[in-house]
C-alpha positions as CSV (number, residue, x, y, z in Angstrom):
1,M,7.1,50.2,-54.6
2,L,9.4,47.3,-52.6
3,D,7.7,48.3,-49.9
4,S,8.4,44.8,-48.0
5,L,11.9,45.1,-49.0
6,S,12.4,48.6,-48.3
7,Q,10.8,48.2,-44.8
8,R,13.3,45.4,-43.7
9,L,16.3,46.9,-45.2
10,A,15.3,50.4,-43.6
11,K,15.1,48.2,-40.4
12,V,19.0,46.8,-40.6
13,V,20.3,50.4,-41.5
14,K,18.5,52.1,-38.7
15,T,20.2,49.2,-36.3
16,L,23.3,49.6,-38.0
17,R,23.8,53.2,-37.5
18,G,23.3,52.8,-33.9
19,E,26.2,50.3,-33.6
20,A,29.4,51.9,-31.9
21,R,31.9,49.0,-32.8
22,L,31.1,46.0,-35.0
23,T,31.5,42.6,-33.9
24,E,31.6,38.9,-35.6
25,Q,28.1,38.7,-33.8
26,N,26.3,41.9,-34.9
27,T,27.9,41.7,-38.3
28,Q,26.5,38.3,-38.9
29,E,23.0,39.1,-37.6
30,M,23.1,42.3,-40.2
31,L,24.4,40.0,-42.6
32,R,21.3,37.1,-42.3
33,E,18.8,40.2,-41.7
34,I,19.9,41.1,-45.2
35,R,19.7,37.9,-46.8
36,I,16.4,37.0,-45.6
37,A,15.1,40.4,-46.6
38,L,16.3,39.8,-50.4
39,L,15.0,36.4,-50.6
40,E,11.4,37.3,-49.2
41,A,11.6,39.7,-52.1
42,D,11.8,37.0,-54.7
43,V,15.7,38.0,-55.5
44,A,17.5,34.9,-57.7
45,L,19.3,33.2,-54.9
46,P,22.9,33.1,-57.2
47,V,22.3,37.2,-57.0
48,V,22.0,36.9,-53.2
49,R,24.5,34.4,-52.1
50,D,26.9,36.9,-54.4
51,F,25.6,40.2,-52.6
52,V,26.1,39.2,-49.2
53,A,29.4,37.7,-49.9
54,K,30.4,41.0,-51.1
55,I,29.3,43.0,-48.3
56,K,30.7,40.5,-45.9
57,E,34.3,40.9,-47.3
58,K,34.4,44.3,-47.3
59,A,32.3,44.6,-43.9
60,L,35.9,43.0,-42.5
61,G,38.1,45.3,-44.2
62,Q,40.0,48.4,-43.3
63,E,37.1,50.9,-44.4
64,V,35.4,49.8,-41.8
65,L,37.4,48.8,-39.0
66,Q,39.2,52.1,-38.9
67,S,36.4,54.2,-39.4
68,L,35.0,56.7,-36.1
69,S,31.6,55.1,-36.8
70,P,31.9,51.4,-38.2
71,G,28.0,51.2,-38.2
72,Q,27.3,54.2,-40.7
73,A,30.7,53.2,-42.8
74,L,28.9,49.6,-43.3
75,V,25.7,51.4,-44.0
76,G,27.6,52.7,-47.3
77,I,29.1,49.8,-48.3
78,V,25.2,48.1,-48.0
79,N,24.2,51.3,-50.1
80,R,26.8,51.2,-52.8
81,E,26.8,47.4,-53.3
82,L,23.4,47.8,-53.7
83,T,23.7,50.7,-56.4
84,E,26.5,48.3,-58.3
85,L,24.1,45.2,-58.0
86,M,21.4,47.2,-59.9
87,G,23.9,48.6,-62.5
88,G,26.0,51.1,-60.9
89,Q,25.6,53.8,-63.2
90,T,22.8,55.2,-65.2
91,A,21.9,54.0,-68.6
92,E,20.6,56.4,-71.1
93,L,18.9,55.2,-74.3
94,D,21.5,55.6,-77.4
95,L,19.6,57.4,-80.0
96,A,22.9,58.5,-81.7
97,T,22.7,57.0,-85.4
98,Q,21.3,58.0,-88.6
99,P,17.8,58.8,-88.0
100,P,14.9,57.0,-87.5
101,A,16.9,55.5,-84.5
102,I,15.3,52.2,-83.9
103,V,14.0,51.0,-80.9
104,L,12.6,46.7,-80.8
105,M,10.7,46.4,-77.6
106,A,10.3,42.6,-76.4
107,G,9.0,40.3,-73.7
108,L,6.1,38.2,-73.1
109,Q,2.6,38.8,-73.5
110,G,1.2,40.6,-70.8
111,A,4.3,42.7,-69.2
112,G,3.0,45.8,-70.6
113,K,5.1,46.2,-73.9
114,T,2.3,48.3,-75.8
115,T,1.9,50.7,-73.1
116,T,5.2,51.0,-72.5
117,V,5.7,51.6,-75.9
118,G,3.2,54.6,-75.4
119,K,5.0,55.8,-72.7
120,L,8.2,55.9,-73.9
121,A,6.9,57.6,-76.9
122,K,5.4,60.5,-74.8
123,W,8.7,60.4,-73.3
124,L,10.6,60.7,-76.5
125,R,8.7,63.5,-77.2
126,E,8.4,65.7,-74.1
127,Q,11.6,65.2,-73.0
128,K,13.9,64.4,-75.9
129,K,11.9,66.8,-78.4
130,K,11.7,63.7,-80.6
131,K,9.0,63.0,-83.8
132,V,8.3,59.5,-82.8
133,L,6.6,56.6,-85.1
134,T,5.3,53.8,-83.6
135,V,4.3,50.3,-85.5
136,S,3.1,47.1,-84.3
137,C,4.4,43.8,-85.4
138,D,2.1,41.6,-83.2
139,V,-0.2,39.9,-85.6
140,Y,-1.3,37.3,-83.5
141,R,-3.2,39.2,-80.7
142,P,-6.4,40.4,-81.4
143,A,-6.9,44.3,-80.8
144,A,-3.0,44.6,-80.4
145,I,-2.7,47.0,-83.3
146,E,-5.6,49.0,-82.2
147,Q,-4.1,49.1,-78.8
148,L,-1.2,50.7,-79.9
149,R,-2.9,53.0,-82.4
150,T,-4.7,54.1,-79.1
151,V,-1.8,54.6,-77.1
152,S,0.0,56.5,-79.8
153,E,-2.6,58.7,-80.1
154,Q,-2.6,59.8,-76.4
155,A,1.2,60.1,-76.5
156,G,1.1,62.3,-79.6
157,A,3.2,60.2,-81.4
158,D,2.4,58.7,-85.0
159,F,1.4,55.8,-85.9
160,F,2.1,53.3,-88.6
161,P,-0.7,51.2,-89.4
162,S,-0.3,47.3,-90.1
163,S,-3.1,44.2,-90.2
164,A,-3.0,40.5,-88.9
165,D,-2.7,39.2,-92.4
166,Q,0.6,40.9,-92.9
167,K,3.8,39.5,-92.1
168,P,5.8,41.0,-89.0
169,E,9.1,41.4,-91.1
170,A,7.1,42.9,-93.9
171,I,5.4,45.6,-91.4
172,A,9.1,46.4,-89.7
173,R,10.6,47.1,-93.0
174,A,7.8,49.3,-94.5
175,A,7.4,51.0,-91.2
176,V,11.6,51.6,-91.3
177,E,11.2,53.6,-95.1
178,W,8.1,55.2,-93.9
179,A,9.9,56.7,-91.0
180,R,13.2,57.5,-93.2
181,N,10.8,59.3,-95.9
182,H,8.8,61.4,-93.2
183,Y,12.0,62.4,-91.2
184,H,10.9,60.8,-87.9
185,D,13.7,60.9,-85.3
186,V,12.7,57.7,-83.5
187,L,10.7,54.4,-84.6
188,L,9.3,52.1,-81.6
189,V,8.9,48.5,-82.6
190,D,6.2,46.7,-80.6
191,T,6.9,42.6,-81.2
192,A,3.9,40.2,-80.6
193,G,4.5,38.3,-76.8
194,R,3.5,34.6,-75.6
195,L,2.2,33.5,-72.5
196,A,5.3,31.7,-72.3
197,I,8.6,31.5,-74.1
198,D,8.6,29.3,-77.0
199,E,10.5,28.3,-80.2
200,Q,8.7,29.9,-82.7
201,M,8.4,33.3,-81.1
202,M,11.9,33.6,-80.6
203,T,12.7,32.1,-84.4
204,E,10.2,35.5,-85.3
205,I,11.7,38.0,-83.1
206,K,15.4,37.1,-84.4
207,A,14.4,37.5,-87.9
208,L,13.0,40.6,-87.3
209,H,15.7,42.0,-85.3
210,A,17.9,41.0,-88.2
211,A,15.7,42.8,-90.7
212,I,15.5,46.3,-88.9
213,R,19.0,46.0,-86.9
214,P,17.4,48.2,-84.1
215,I,20.1,50.4,-82.1
216,E,18.0,49.6,-79.0
217,T,16.8,46.2,-78.1
218,L,14.9,46.7,-74.5
219,F,13.4,43.7,-72.7
220,V,10.2,44.6,-71.0
221,V,9.8,42.5,-67.9
222,D,6.9,42.7,-65.4
223,S,8.6,42.8,-62.3
224,M,6.0,40.9,-60.3
225,Q,6.8,37.7,-62.2
226,G,9.8,37.6,-59.4
227,Q,12.0,34.0,-60.3
228,D,10.0,33.6,-63.5
229,A,11.2,37.2,-64.9
230,V,14.6,36.3,-64.0
231,N,14.4,33.1,-66.0
232,T,12.4,34.8,-68.7
233,A,15.3,37.5,-68.9
234,R,17.8,34.8,-69.4
235,A,16.5,33.4,-72.3
236,F,15.6,36.5,-74.5
237,N,19.0,37.4,-73.5
238,E,20.4,34.3,-75.1
239,A,18.3,34.9,-78.1
240,L,19.1,38.7,-78.5
241,P,21.4,41.1,-78.6
242,L,19.3,43.0,-75.8
243,T,20.9,46.4,-74.9
244,G,18.7,47.3,-71.8
245,V,15.6,46.5,-69.5
246,V,12.2,48.2,-68.8
247,L,10.8,47.5,-65.3
248,T,7.0,47.3,-65.5
249,K,4.5,47.4,-62.6
250,L,6.8,48.3,-60.5
251,D,4.6,50.3,-58.4
252,G,2.0,47.2,-57.5
253,D,4.7,44.7,-56.3
254,Q,5.4,43.9,-52.5
255,R,8.6,42.2,-53.4
256,G,10.4,43.5,-56.5
257,G,12.9,40.9,-56.3
258,A,13.3,41.2,-60.3
259,A,14.3,44.9,-59.9
260,L,17.6,43.6,-58.0
261,S,18.1,40.2,-60.2
262,V,17.6,41.4,-63.7
263,K,21.1,43.3,-64.0
264,A,22.9,40.1,-62.6
265,I,21.3,38.1,-64.8
266,T,21.5,39.4,-67.9
267,G,24.4,41.9,-67.7
268,K,22.3,44.4,-69.5
269,P,21.3,47.9,-67.4
270,I,18.0,48.6,-66.4
271,K,17.0,51.6,-68.4
272,F,13.2,52.3,-67.6
273,A,10.8,51.6,-64.8
274,G,7.3,51.9,-65.1
275,V,4.8,52.7,-62.6
276,G,1.0,52.8,-63.0
277,E,-0.9,52.8,-65.9
278,K,-0.8,56.8,-67.6
279,L,1.0,57.6,-69.7
280,T,3.3,59.5,-67.5
281,G,4.3,56.8,-65.5
282,L,7.5,56.2,-67.0
283,E,10.6,57.2,-65.3
284,P,14.7,56.6,-66.3
285,F,15.9,54.0,-64.2
286,Y,18.7,55.6,-61.3
287,P,20.4,52.8,-59.4
288,D,21.6,54.9,-57.1
289,R,18.5,56.7,-56.2
290,M,16.4,53.4,-56.3
291,A,18.9,52.0,-53.3
292,N,18.4,55.7,-51.4
293,R,14.7,54.7,-51.7
294,I,14.9,50.5,-51.0
295,L,17.3,51.8,-47.7
296,G,14.7,54.4,-46.7
297,M,17.1,57.2,-47.6
298,G,14.2,58.6,-50.0
299,D,14.6,60.0,-53.4
300,I,14.4,63.9,-53.3
301,V,16.0,64.7,-56.4
302,S,13.4,62.4,-58.4
303,L,11.0,64.1,-56.3
304,V,11.7,67.9,-57.2
305,E,12.7,66.6,-60.9
306,Q,8.7,65.3,-61.0
307,A,7.5,68.6,-59.1
308,Q,9.0,70.6,-62.1
309,Q,7.5,68.7,-64.8
310,S,4.3,67.9,-63.2
311,V,3.5,71.3,-62.0
312,D,1.8,74.2,-64.1
313,A,4.6,76.8,-63.7
314,A,1.9,79.6,-65.2
315,S,-0.6,78.4,-62.5
316,A,2.1,78.7,-59.5
317,Q,3.4,81.9,-60.8
318,D,-0.5,83.2,-60.5
319,L,-0.8,82.1,-57.3
320,A,2.6,83.5,-56.2
321,N,1.4,87.0,-57.7
322,K,-1.9,86.5,-56.0
323,I,-0.5,86.0,-52.5
324,K,1.8,88.9,-53.5
325,S,-0.9,91.3,-54.2
326,G,-2.9,90.5,-51.3
327,N,-5.9,88.7,-52.8
328,R,-8.1,85.8,-50.9
329,F,-6.8,82.4,-51.6
330,D,-10.4,80.7,-52.5
331,L,-11.6,77.6,-53.8
332,N,-10.4,77.5,-57.5
333,D,-7.0,77.9,-56.3
334,F,-7.5,75.1,-53.6
335,L,-8.9,72.8,-56.2
336,T,-5.6,73.5,-58.6
337,Q,-3.6,72.4,-55.8
338,L,-5.0,69.4,-55.4
339,Q,-5.0,68.8,-59.3
340,Q,-0.9,69.4,-59.2
341,M,-0.8,66.7,-56.1
342,K,-2.8,64.5,-58.6
343,K,-0.5,65.2,-61.7
344,M,2.7,64.3,-59.2
345,G,1.3,60.7,-58.4
346,G,-0.8,61.9,-55.4
347,L,0.1,61.2,-52.1
348,S,1.5,57.8,-52.2
349,G,3.2,58.8,-55.2
350,L,5.3,61.8,-53.4
351,L,5.5,59.7,-49.8
352,D,7.4,56.9,-52.1
353,K,10.3,59.3,-52.5
354,L,10.4,60.6,-49.2
355,P,13.0,59.6,-47.0
356,A,11.7,56.7,-44.3
357,Q,11.2,58.7,-41.1
358,F,8.5,60.8,-42.9
359,Q,7.0,57.8,-44.0
360,Q,6.7,56.4,-40.9
361,A,5.2,60.2,-39.4
362,A,2.6,59.7,-42.0
363,G,2.5,55.8,-41.1
364,Q,-0.9,56.2,-39.1
365,A,-2.7,57.7,-42.5
366,D,-4.3,55.4,-44.7
367,M,-3.0,56.3,-48.1
368,S,-5.6,55.1,-50.3
369,K,-8.2,56.4,-48.0
370,A,-6.6,59.8,-48.2
371,E,-6.4,59.5,-52.1
372,T,-10.4,58.7,-52.0
373,E,-10.8,62.0,-49.8
374,M,-8.8,63.7,-52.5
375,R,-10.9,62.9,-55.5
376,R,-14.4,63.1,-53.3
377,M,-13.0,67.2,-52.6
378,Q,-12.6,67.8,-56.0
379,G,-15.8,66.5,-56.8
380,I,-17.4,69.0,-54.1
381,I,-16.0,71.8,-55.6
382,H,-16.7,70.9,-58.8
383,S,-20.5,70.8,-58.1
384,M,-20.1,74.4,-56.8
385,T,-21.4,77.6,-58.8
386,P,-18.0,79.9,-60.1
387,A,-19.5,82.6,-57.5
388,E,-19.2,80.4,-54.5
389,R,-15.9,78.8,-55.2
390,A,-14.7,82.3,-55.6
391,K,-16.6,83.7,-52.4
392,P,-16.8,80.5,-50.2
393,D,-18.1,82.9,-47.3
394,Q,-21.7,82.6,-48.7
395,I,-21.9,79.4,-48.4
396,K,-24.6,78.4,-46.2
397,A,-26.6,75.8,-45.1
398,S,-29.0,75.5,-48.1
399,R,-26.1,75.8,-50.9
400,K,-24.2,73.1,-48.8
401,R,-27.0,71.1,-49.3
402,R,-27.3,71.4,-52.7
403,I,-23.6,71.0,-53.2
404,A,-23.6,67.6,-51.1
405,A,-26.5,66.4,-53.4
406,G,-24.8,67.5,-56.6
407,A,-21.2,65.3,-55.5
408,G,-23.4,62.5,-54.1
409,V,-21.9,62.8,-50.3
410,G,-23.0,64.0,-47.1
411,V,-23.3,67.7,-45.6
412,Q,-20.7,66.7,-43.3
413,E,-18.2,65.6,-46.1
414,V,-19.0,69.5,-47.6
415,N,-18.5,71.1,-44.3
416,R,-14.9,68.9,-44.0
417,L,-14.0,70.3,-47.0
418,L,-14.6,74.0,-46.0
419,A,-12.5,73.4,-43.4
420,Q,-9.5,72.4,-44.8
421,Y,-9.9,75.1,-46.9
422,D,-10.1,77.5,-44.4
423,Q,-7.2,76.2,-42.7
424,M,-5.1,76.6,-45.7
425,A,-6.6,80.2,-46.7
426,G,-5.4,81.0,-43.3
427,M,-1.9,79.6,-44.1
428,F,-1.6,81.5,-47.2
429,K,-2.6,84.7,-45.0
430,K,0.2,84.5,-42.6
431,M,2.6,84.0,-45.5
432,Q,1.2,87.2,-46.9
433,K,2.4,88.7,-43.6
434,G,5.3,87.1,-43.5
435,G,4.7,84.5,-40.8
436,L,6.2,81.4,-42.1
437,A,7.2,79.9,-38.7
438,K,3.6,80.2,-37.9
439,M,2.6,79.1,-41.3
440,L,4.6,75.6,-40.7
441,R,3.1,74.8,-37.5
442,S,-0.2,75.3,-38.7
443,M,0.2,72.9,-41.9
444,K,0.4,70.4,-39.0
445,G,-2.6,67.6,-40.1
446,G,-3.8,70.2,-42.7
447,M,-3.5,67.7,-45.6
448,P,-6.3,65.3,-46.5
449,G,-6.3,61.8,-45.1
450,M,-3.0,63.1,-42.6
451,R,-4.8,64.3,-39.5
């Protein structure tokens, strides 16, 4: 997420922290690096100018000049200004209205509106305990209605059917009435998009907005669009009373300038960030946490929250009880740990939220290779019998050949898996004996792909 920008700004931060005092020369060099980093990330030029001007003004102010550590004081200023640029305070979804609370999703075709509706429906159900209804008013794109039906079912939300021969306004009004009569808390309205902004689309969505009067009008924008995202955001903001922005595909963008530009251009807060294709890939947008991540400081709070949501508490408790009782850690437990890590976004998802020094320590590892190895390990364990998983010691040469053939890998891959299992089993054995310090030392190089 924002890899290129994060790497450059993290380097600037590291340099600044080492400065015993600030001079006009090193301040200018720092501002130049920040300007280049932002422009390379495709941040809009007016936004870059304003951002750098604010930092320069405060860098020459009393706060920095009177500080015992000017470099660190300046890092604090960059962090605060970056947070402010992305909205400052966290903006929550406003659902405080007579049910149903109507949320209208707007944006260009391909921005990920329909998938975002599914993600938001799942988030509202699981995090806010809301009864959600979805409806598609996209009567132009082939299979758009069926796509929303599918993602709604996957999200566990109710779906209001519509067809291509209906008018968008009629569909929306009928959905509102249905939601009201069936006691839905939230109605999510998916709208039609185009490949580019046109008058017909804007006229239609204005009429749709006037017909249903949503409490939230969210602009869904593809963060990989760069400067185009800014122009699109400006056009939608002029046509509709937007209440917030959803950034999609933030995990697939090396530049991510839209994340830093869209709030400044529209004046509307970023409320959610979409990552990945899975319906769990939607996160509330926290400007301060994102600023920390961009500056290489990590986002431990989000990591802990992600763990709380993703980790199966019952499985974790079972494993804790097993260790406490002295029972041996087996391959079923090992498989559970791999699956839990996958739920949390895999190695790359975890690494993305760690501070820069931890990311650098793991920098020698190829994350995509590590993710592939984790999937291969799960496949190997699934090729074993229940008895072999429970008692790995019985897996000898002939069994290894059968397991390897079943998983479609070489015997050496099975041997590697068993070696890593032995290492982790040894860690848990030390935990049973209370040898925590020894256990931590033994963890070095224990994760797949991180050796």
